[in-house]
Structures are given as structure tokens and as C-alpha cells.
N, C-alpha and C positions, 0 to 999 in steps of 0.2 A: 865645751866651745864657743858654740854658733849658739849658745841660744841668749849667753851672758854677753854678745855680740850684741844682738839687737837688743837686749835689753839697754844696752851701753847709748845703742843711738836713739830708741827712742827717750829716752831719756834725756837725750841731745836734744828732740825736739819738740819733746814737752817743757823743758824751762829757756826753748829759744838760742843755747850755743848753737844748734847745725850751725848757726846762719853765718856765724862765724870762720866754720870748716872749710879747709881749700875740700875741694873736685877739680876731676880734667877742665867741665865748662861747668858752666851756669845749667847747662839742662840738665846737669847731670844729675845738678845738686836739687835744681826742682822736680824733677824723677823721680827720684830719689824720698823727697817731702813727702812728694803728694801720693807716690802707694805705701809709707807709713802710715801716711796717717790716716787712708783708705782702711786698711789691714786695724789699726788698732781704734781707731774712731777719737784719733786727737781733734778737742772743738782746743781750736784757740786766732783770733784776728790777726797774729802776723801774718799767718800763712793765707787769707783771702785772696788776695791778689793773686797767687799761686793756683788755686783755684779757678780762680774765674778767667784766668791768662786761660789753666788746661783748660775746661771745658769753649773756651771759643775757637782753641787750636787743639783738639784730640788729637791723641799719638799717643805713639807704642812706648812704654814708660821705658828703659832702656839702660841697662846700672855703665859704670862706670868702667866696668868688667864685659863688658856686651852683651853681657843676656839679657832676659826679657824682665821687668821685676813684680808687671799681671797687668795681665790680659785687660784688653780696651772693655769688654766686658766687665770680667766683676770689677773693674776700677767704674763703672758704671752703677752698676750692682750698689758695688759698698755707700755714693755719695745719695744712693739714693733711699738707704737705711737711715730710720725717723732721726737721729743722732746728727747726724753731718745734714744730712738735707735739710732740719732747719736752721738746726748753728749757720752752714754756710746760704743759706735764702739761696741756693739750687733752684725752685722755682725761680724767682723770678727772673736768674742767668737764664733759665731756660725762656722765658718769653721772649730774649731781644728774636730778634725779628732774622729770619731768617736758617737759626743756628739750631733748634732740632733737625729742621732741613742736612743743615751740613756734619750735622754729627750723627747723622743716617749713612749721609755717602763718602765716608770716614768705614766705615763696614763694605766684608764682601755679605754675599748673599744671607748663610745661614745665620754668621751671626747677624746679620742687620732685620732677618726675622726675630731672633732673639730678642735683641734690643729695645724690638717694636711692642713686644708683647711683658718685658719685664716696666716700660715708662707708660703704656697703655696700665698696666695693673697700682703705678705706681700712680696714676691722676685719676684713677676710680675709685682708688683708699682714700689720697685726699678730695675729692668729689670736686675740682681743680676744671669746671669745664673749659673754661679760658686753654690751658694747658691740652685736655682730651683735642679739641679743636687744633689746635696749632697741628696736633701730629695728626690727627686724620690727615690735616692738606697739606701735610709735608712729605707724605709715602712714597707719591708717586715717582719724580726723578731720580730722586735714590735707591730705586729697589728698580726702574729700569736701567741708573747706572753697573748696581750690584749683579745686574740681569745679561748685562752686555758683556760685563768682567767674565763673568761664569761662563756664556756660549765660546769667547776668544779664548780658554783656558781650556777646552774638552782636546779630551787625548781620543783623537776620533779613532784611531789604530786598538784602543783598546775596545770607546763603544759600541764597535763595531763587529766586532768577535764573534756575536750571534746572529749578525745579518748571514740569509744568502745569498752573498756579493754574485754569485754563477749566477743567481736569478734575473738580479736587475740588468745585468749584461746583456744574459739571451733577451730580458725585452727593449732592449735597446740594440737591436742587432739585425741587420741583413744580408741576405747574399746575391754577390754581385756575378751574374747569369755570367758579364764575359772575363770573370778570369776565376768561375769557379772557385770565392775565396767569400769565409762571412768576416764581416768589417761590423768594429762596436761604433755608432756615435758617441766616444770617451764624453764630452759636453754633453750631455744628456744624462747615461747613466747617475755624475757626479751628480747631477742636478734631484735624479730621483734619489740618490742616496740623503743627499742634502738635506731632501725633505722627510726622508725618514726617519733621519735622525735627529730636525729639529723637530716632529712629533713627539717624537720620544722625551726629549727633554723636557720638551716643553709641559706637558705631563708630570714630570717628573718632578716640576716646578709651580709648577700644582696641589702637587702633595704636598711638598713647602710649607705652600702659601697655606694651605689647607688650618696651622697648626695657629693664623691669625688669628684675634679678635674677629668677629660677623661684622662691626663696623666696619671698619677695617679695611678687608673683604671685601666689601661692597664700594670703599669708593675705588681701590684697584682693580674691578674687577673688570678684565679686559679691555682693559689701559697699559699693558705691558706685551712690549714684544720678546721671543729668542730668536736671535743670529749666530751658526756657527760659521764661525768666520775664517778658519781652519783651511790652509791651502795643501790638507793632507787627505781632501774628497778625494780627489782625481787620483793624489797617493797609490789609495786603496785599491782601488776601480785598476788602474795601469799594470799594478805589481798582479793580481788575479788574472792577468791579462799575462801575465807570463811564466811562458810555457816552464813547466818541474820537469828539469833535467833526469832526479834520480828517479822517473816514471822512465821513464829511456836508458837509462844506465844496463840494466840486467837484459836489455835484445841487443846492444853493442856488439858486433861481429870480434870472435876474437879473432887472431893471428893467424890458426889451422885452418879454422873457416873461410878467411879470406885467400889461403894459398893451396885449398883445393878448390874455390874458385877462379884461378887464376891458369891450375895445371888442367884443369877442365874447358877453361878455352879455349889453348895452346894446348890441347888434348895432348897432353904431359905421363 
């Protein structure tokens, strides 16, 4: 039944009557048409404006029922296939000033890296040096933006599970001789934890970037930085400083032992 429906809708896109169909919104109609064109390699000039608009305003394609019709990476890959790429003159669309940077800026880090690799392979295969130059010069800002988002979304509690938090606390603590107590400089301890976390995440990002073509790597090398924005870092330190009351549970005096102490005090 689903196959029959897909075939029917595909036929309506092929004969152009899909344009007369009612959708919840024009956006849903365009998204459906673009996803179907990409999936079935449909070439028709009636849809050229839709394709142009999609590349200039790349977005997630959503059905009228709210589910994703296809990932942005799948759509990009689809339009780089030779038949659609040539028919809809995608190369000329991509040469529009700032467009490749805008497209890359719509991705999070992992997808951005994948998109760069896909575009690079296409431009290399077509020997399009103009687009290759544009790609190489367009990576820096989108990459930093994706890294910023990556750092913002870090789950600090999860990321620091294997860290020796007590060692960090100890190295930022000193004894107050007047009060005979040990005090931890929480700000300094949190700063040390942040540095460790950013070091490790930076290495993870470097490992991800290693999958990029060497010419792209040389362009972005040492031109990005990672900042962990989470306020949870101080919370991890404070949580480690809190006493574990379970440690004292077995040592809590019983009612009987307390009564024995009272009897002894009053010699009863």
C-alpha cells in the first residue's frame, strides 16, 4: 500500500500535477517535492526554482505529519549525483557568493565534516577549481561555529566521569592553620577541570578533523578553538566536596548505646 502511494505521488511530480495539490503549507509542498526529486532523480524545469531556493535556504525537510523526509546530508549527496547536478545546474548555484559557507553553517560538527568531504570529492571529480577554491576558503567560520555549538552542548557530568576530581580538589586546597580546616579554592579547581576537559575535547575534535582532505586541513589548521561553556563544571567540584552521608550510616549510634552513655554519666 505504501509503495503504491509513493508511486502515485511520484507520478504526480513527474507529470507536474502535484503543483495543484493542497498541502498544509507551501513549505510542506516544496519540502515533499524536493525530497522526492532527490530520491528518484526527477529532472524537470518546473521545479528549478524550488531547487534554487533550497540551496539558498537549506533546511530540514519536514512532512505535513511532522517527520523528517530526508537528512540534509542525504539531500546534498542526492543533488551532487551527476543527473541532478547537471540538470539543475547545481555548480552555478554553489558559486553564488557566500553560499557554500552558508550551507556549511547549517550543519553541526559531524555533518559539517561529512558535507565538506562530499563537496570536495564532487569538485575534485568534476575538476572544478573555482568551486574547490571557494570550498577551501569557506570552511573556517562554519567550522568554528560548529565547534562552539559542540562545546556548548557538552554533558559535563558524563564527560568527567573518568576524571580524578579528588586529585583536582586536593591540588587546589590548603589548610587554614587558625581554624585547623582544609579549604578548597573552588574557582581554581573548576578552572583546572575546564582546562582538562577542553584539552580532551580538543583532541577529539582533531581526530574528527583528520578525516578531512589534507588541503582543507591545511587551511583550518590551528585556526579553531574549543570553549566549554557549561556552568556544570563548578557543580562537579561542589558535588565532590559534599560529604557522603552513607559513609556515616553504619557509625550512627543506636538508641541503646546512647542510653548506656546516659546511665554512665548519671551513674545509674
